[in-house]
N, C-alpha and C positions, 0 to 999 in steps of 0.2 A: 504494500500500500504506500510506503514511503517513496518508492521509486516513481510512483505516479506524480507526486508533487515536484520531483526534480526535473520532469520533462516540460514543465510550464515555461514558455519563453519569457525571458526577463523583460522584454519589451511590453508584453501583455501585463505583467505585474506593474511596470511603471505607468502605463496608461490607466490601469484600474485604480492605482493609488492617486494619480492626478485627478481622475474623474471624481473620486470620493472627496478630495479636497475642494474641487469646484462646486460640489453639491452644497458645501457649507459656506464657501466664499461668495457665491453668486448673489445670495439674498442680502449680504451685508452692504451697508452704505459705503460707497467708494469715495475716497479722498482724491483720486486721480481720474483722468478722463477715461472714457470707455476704450479708446484706441490704445492708450498706454497700458490699461489693464489687460487687454487681449495680448499685447506684445509681451508683457511680463509673464502672463500665464503660459504662453507658448515657449518662452525662454526657459522657464522652470521645468516644463515638460521635457524639453531637449536635454537640460542638465540632468534631470532625474533618469531619463532613458540612458544617457551616456554613462552615468554612475553605475546603474544596474548592469549595463552591458559589460563594462570593464571589471566588475567584481563577480563575474560569472563563475570563475574557477577558484574561488577562495575556499580555504578549508572550512569545515563545519563550525569550528570554534569562532571564526571571524564572521560567519554568516549573520548571526543575530545582531552584532553591532552594525553591520552593513545595512540591515533592514531598519534598524533604529535610525540611522542617518538618513535613509531614504524617506522615512516617514517624517 
């Protein structure tokens, strides 16, 4: 059963975490313009995707801190 979770692409994980953040961030009152908000949101999606991509082959002991950083 554990092997099933190891086959989930890291990009899907990044997108799912980003979407979860967007669910909470979208209703908040924004202090910046909508265009800048969209730009920052896409930038953070790219950063999170890159982080999860490059930490793909880390040992299990480091995996949990990597997920904490991703969150």
